[in-house]
C-alpha positions in Angstrom: 313.5 -7.2 8.8 313.5 -4.9 11.8 310.6 -2.5 12.3 310.9 0.8 14.2 307.2 0.9 15.2 305.0 -1.1 17.5 303.0 -3.9 16.0 300.8 -4.7 19.0 298.1 -2.4 20.3 298.5 -1.2 23.9 295.6 -2.0 26.3 293.2 0.9 26.6 291.3 1.6 23.4 287.6 0.9 22.8 286.9 -2.4 21.0 290.2 -4.2 21.7 289.8 -7.8 22.6 291.4 -8.2 26.0 292.4 -11.8 26.1 292.2 -15.1 24.3 289.0 -15.7 22.4 287.2 -18.5 20.5 286.8 -17.2 17.0 283.6 -19.2 16.6 282.2 -16.3 18.6 283.2 -13.6 16.1 281.2 -12.9 13.0 281.5 -10.7 9.9 278.6 -8.2 9.8 278.2 -5.6 7.0 277.5 -2.0 7.9 275.0 -1.3 5.1 275.3 1.7 2.9 271.8 3.1 2.7 270.1 4.6 -0.3 268.0 7.7 0.0 264.3 7.2 0.6 261.4 9.6 0.9 257.7 10.2 0.4 255.5 12.6 -1.5 252.2 13.1 0.2 249.2 14.5 -1.8 246.8 16.3 0.5 244.7 19.4 1.0 241.6 20.0 -1.1 242.1 18.4 -4.5 242.1 21.1 -7.2 242.2 21.1 -11.0 245.6 21.8 -12.5 249.0 20.2 -12.6 250.4 18.2 -9.7 254.1 17.5 -10.2 257.5 16.7 -8.6 261.0 17.1 -9.9 264.0 15.0 -9.1 267.5 16.5 -9.6 270.7 14.4 -9.6 273.4 16.6 -8.1 275.9 15.1 -10.6 273.7 16.1 -13.5 271.8 19.3 -12.4 271.2 20.4 -16.0 268.8 17.5 -16.6 266.2 17.3 -13.9 263.4 14.8 -14.3 259.8 16.2 -13.8 256.8 13.9 -13.4 253.4 15.6 -13.6 249.7 14.8 -13.8 246.9 17.2 -14.7 243.8 16.9 -12.6 240.7 17.8 -14.7 238.1 15.1 -14.0 237.6 15.2 -10.3 240.4 12.8 -9.3 240.7 12.3 -5.6 243.8 12.7 -3.3 244.3 8.9 -3.7 243.9 8.8 -7.5 246.3 11.7 -8.1 249.4 10.0 -6.5 248.4 6.7 -8.3 248.6 8.5 -11.6 251.9 10.2 -10.7 253.4 7.0 -9.5 252.5 5.2 -12.7 254.4 7.9 -14.7 257.3 8.0 -12.3 258.0 4.2 -12.7 259.1 4.9 -16.3 260.5 8.4 -15.8 262.8 7.3 -12.9 263.8 4.0 -14.3 267.2 2.8 -12.9 267.2 5.7 -10.4 264.3 4.9 -8.0 261.8 2.2 -7.3 258.4 3.8 -6.9 255.4 2.6 -4.9 252.1 4.1 -3.8 249.7 3.5 -1.0 246.6 5.7 -0.6 247.8 9.3 -0.9 251.5 8.7 -0.4 254.1 7.9 -3.1 257.3 6.3 -1.8 260.6 6.8 -3.7 263.6 4.5 -2.9 266.9 5.4 -4.7 268.9 2.7 -6.4 272.3 4.1 -5.4 273.5 4.6 -1.8 275.9 7.5 -2.6 273.5 10.0 -4.1 271.3 12.6 -2.4 268.8 13.7 -4.9 267.0 17.0 -4.7 263.2 16.7 -4.8 260.8 19.6 -5.3 257.0 19.5 -5.6 254.1 21.6 -6.9 250.3 21.4 -6.5 247.5 23.7 -7.8 245.0 25.7 -5.9 244.3 24.3 -2.4 246.0 21.0 -3.1 249.3 20.2 -1.6 252.2 17.9 -2.5 254.9 17.5 0.2 258.2 15.7 0.0 259.8 14.3 3.1 263.1 12.4 3.2 262.8 9.3 5.5 266.2 7.8 5.0 269.4 9.7 4.2 271.8 8.4 1.7 275.1 6.9 2.9 274.5 5.4 6.3 276.4 5.7 9.6 279.6 4.5 11.2 279.6 1.6 13.6 282.1 2.7 16.3 284.5 0.3 17.8 283.8 -1.1 21.2 280.0 -0.6 21.2 277.2 -3.0 21.4 275.3 -3.3 18.1 272.1 -5.0 16.9 271.5 -7.5 14.2 270.1 -6.0 11.0 267.4 -8.7 10.9 268.9 -10.5 7.9 271.8 -12.4 9.5 274.5 -10.5 7.6 274.2 -6.8 8.7 274.5 -4.9 11.9 273.2 -1.5 13.0 273.6 0.9 16.0 271.2 0.3 18.9 268.1 2.5 18.9 265.0 3.4 20.9 263.0 0.2 21.8 265.9 -2.2 21.4 266.1 -5.0 24.0 268.9 -7.3 24.9 267.4 -9.8 22.4 268.3 -7.5 19.5 272.1 -7.3 20.4 274.4 -9.4 18.3 277.7 -8.4 19.8 280.5 -5.7 20.1 282.3 -4.1 17.2 286.0 -5.3 17.4 288.9 -2.9 16.8 291.4 -4.9 14.7 295.0 -4.2 13.7 293.7 -3.2 10.2 293.3 0.3 11.6 295.8 2.6 13.2 295.0 3.1 16.8 295.3 6.5 18.3 292.5 6.5 20.8 290.2 8.7 18.7 286.7 9.2 19.9 285.4 10.8 16.7 282.4 9.3 14.9 284.7 8.1 12.1 286.6 5.8 14.6 284.8 2.8 13.4 283.4 0.9 10.4 282.1 3.1 7.6 279.0 2.3 5.6 279.5 -0.4 3.0 282.3 -2.2 4.9 282.3 -5.4 7.0 282.8 -5.3 10.7 284.1 -8.0 13.0 281.5 -8.4 15.7 282.3 -10.4 18.8 279.5 -12.3 20.6 281.8 -14.2 23.0 284.9 -12.4 24.0 286.6 -10.2 26.8 286.2 -6.7 25.4 287.5 -3.3 26.4 284.6 -0.9 26.5 284.1 2.7 27.7 282.0 3.0 30.8 279.9 6.0 31.5 279.8 5.4 35.2 282.1 4.0 37.8 281.5 0.2 37.9 282.5 -2.9 39.8 282.1 -6.6 39.0 279.0 -6.7 41.2 277.2 -4.1 39.1 274.6 -4.9 36.4 275.8 -4.1 32.9 273.6 -1.8 30.8 274.0 -0.6 27.2 273.0 2.8 26.0 270.2 2.9 23.5 269.2 6.6 23.6 271.5 9.7 23.9 271.0 11.7 27.0 272.9 14.9 27.7 276.7 14.4 27.5 276.2 10.6 27.3 275.4 10.5 23.6 277.5 7.6 22.4 275.1 4.8 21.6 276.1 1.3 22.6 278.5 2.2 25.5 278.1 0.5 28.9 277.1 1.7 32.3 275.6 0.3 35.5 272.1 1.9 35.5 269.1 2.3 33.3 269.4 6.2 33.0 265.6 6.5 33.0 265.1 4.0 30.3 267.9 5.3 28.0 270.0 2.2 28.6 268.9 -1.5 28.5 269.8 -4.2 30.9 272.3 -6.6 29.2 273.3 -8.7 32.3 272.2 -11.9 30.5 274.9 -11.5 27.8 277.6 -9.3 29.5 279.2 -8.5 32.8 281.9 -6.3 34.2 285.1 -8.2 34.9 286.8 -5.5 36.9 286.3 -2.1 38.6 286.7 1.1 36.6 286.2 4.8 37.0 283.6 6.7 35.0 285.0 7.7 31.6 287.6 5.0 31.4 287.9 1.6 29.8 286.5 -1.5 31.5 286.9 -5.2 30.7 283.5 -6.6 29.8 282.9 -10.3 29.4 280.4 -10.8 26.5 278.7 -14.2 26.2 275.9 -14.2 23.6 275.1 -17.9 23.0 273.4 -17.5 19.7 273.4 -14.0 18.2 270.2 -12.8 16.6 269.8 -12.2 12.9 
């Protein structure tokens, strides 16, 4: 059967493998879909009256769930959230796991695709404050970027503040399972809940933020700074601590101008969990 379109990918897109590789150096890593998490903090001066919070499922807005506790016996700001949490365990069964420490209740949703609405109420000079700490859904893992291990041996995550070379597990590979058009949008990668191919030993095409040569030290961006806001891309300098030295696991194999693709040899002997 003759095909009228090109099956091979042309050289030049982030995340392409640029030469023969040993597939013992590539691993499947899941980009986890994250469930919503948040905290309710009881503070202020404890007052008699009803402390409450209401959880609303956007798919069922007509049936919000309200958890409440009436303070009437001098309960403290630690006892109030304990009482609320005890009631919430049953009220939010199958929707959230509930825990409490001191004056803070932590809610962790059971589903990764729902963003619940949470409102709070407190009497008098007391306060009850909701703060979302983890957004539902997760983030894309863009092709051709260094990523870190998730700490469990099976997941991967974008690099972040404080990461060192020891956290890096490899580079996200662009495979023929996706149509290649050279997109640089955030969705040009592995979506939450899907598996990525991560190369720990391979010649990879990666975007360089600076002009580089084989003599330069390879750095990976861990913090966005100005127009250089794509985490995991390579460069030749630390950018004031916004990039981490990765010369022990990667080196430039050719010269390239700033804002172009460069061949990077990646050689992580034993990727971290």
